[in-house]
N, C-alpha and C positions, 0 to 999 in steps of 0.2 A: 547812036550819040543823041539825047534831047536835052531837054531842059529840068534842071533839079530848081524850085520855089526851097528858098531858105527862113524858115523860123528865127525871129532873134534869138532861142532858145539856145539851138545854132551858133548864131556870128555872137552870140554871149561869150556861151560855154570857149569859141574858140579863142578869144581873145586874150581870155580871163585864164590864168596858168592855175588857177587858185579852185575855176570851175570843175565843178563837179562832171561835168562833161566833155571836161576840156580834149582829154587824149582823143575820148572818142569821137567830140566832132571835127577835131584834127586828121583822125583816119578818112571819117567819111566825107570829105571833103576833097583831101588830096586823092582817096580812090574813086571817088566823081569824073575831078579832073584829070586824072589818068585815062578813063575812061573817053574820054570827048566832049562831056559834058557840057555844058554854060548852065549857068547858075543864074537866077532870079530874087530878087531882091526887090520885096512890097515895098512903098512906101512907107509904109505901118511900122514897118518891120526898122527900115534905118528909123524912124521918128523912138522907136525903143530902144533900138542897140546906141544913140548917140546920147541917149540920158547923160550916163557917167562920165564922158567928155564935153557935154555941155556944161558939167556941172564945176567942171577943171578951168571955162574960160572958152571962148573964141577961138582963140589959136588952137589949143589942141582941139576943140571940134571938128575945124576945119583937118586937122592932119588926119585926124580918125575918121572923118568922108571921105577926101583924099584915097587913106587908105585901104578902106572898104570900096567905095567904087572900083580899084584902080583891079583888086583883087577879083570881085564880081561883077562889073558892070555898073552902069547909073540903074538908080531904082526903077521900080515898074511904079508908074501913077496908079493909082487907085481911078479906076472909071467907071462909068453910072454902068457897064455889063459886069465888072465886078461887085460892084454896089447891092447891082439885083440879085446877082448869083448870092453874095454872100445874106441878103434877106430868107432865099429859099431854104441857105444852110439854115438860118435865126428859125425857123418857122416847123424844124424838121427835129432840133437837137435845142430845147428851151435855152440850158444850161450853155449856151455854146457862147462866149464874150463874142462883142460885134470887131476886136483887133483881130481876133485867131479867125470867126467865119470872115473878116479879108484875104486874110494869106492864105485860108486853103478856099476860095473863091478864086484868089488869083493861078493858081495850079488847074482850077476847073477850066477856066477864061481860057485859060494861055495853052492849054493841051499840056501841060506837063508832066513829063515821065513818071515823078518823087516830088512828094513837095516833105523836107527831112523836117524833123522836130524833135527835141527832147520830151515834150508831151505827150501822157499818155495817156491821157482822156483825150487824143484825138485820134486815137487807134479807131479803125470801124468808121471812122465818118465819110470816107470814101478809099477806092480802092488805091489811089497814089500817095495815102496819108504814110511818111515810118517813120517810124517811133524812131531815133533813138537808143540803142543799147549802151548803156554805161556801168559794165562787173564791177564793183569792188573791188 
């Protein structure tokens, strides 16, 4: 029973029934929950996930924020340790975007068991990264 860091691709897939990763995201979240794992949602992931709800207004954004917090816990603040770890990741992978580096760094700093994403570009960055498979 450990921690699973969720990337925005997982949460967006989970929440949108039309997303290509919807079924796989729901199955991965359920499997980790059933295994007793806790979830970590970095603040950057919360921000990326909330954009569609924010477009619909403050009330919808608050509804979605409460739903996510109820399901996965409060957002993990991006602190100095995570920022430094993200900087180190970016020196090794120049094409790694800062938001992605912050999510991976959260998993590294928090010693998560898994960093779950649907982004194939993350494969091989860290042993904890697990890329969601969504077979057609």
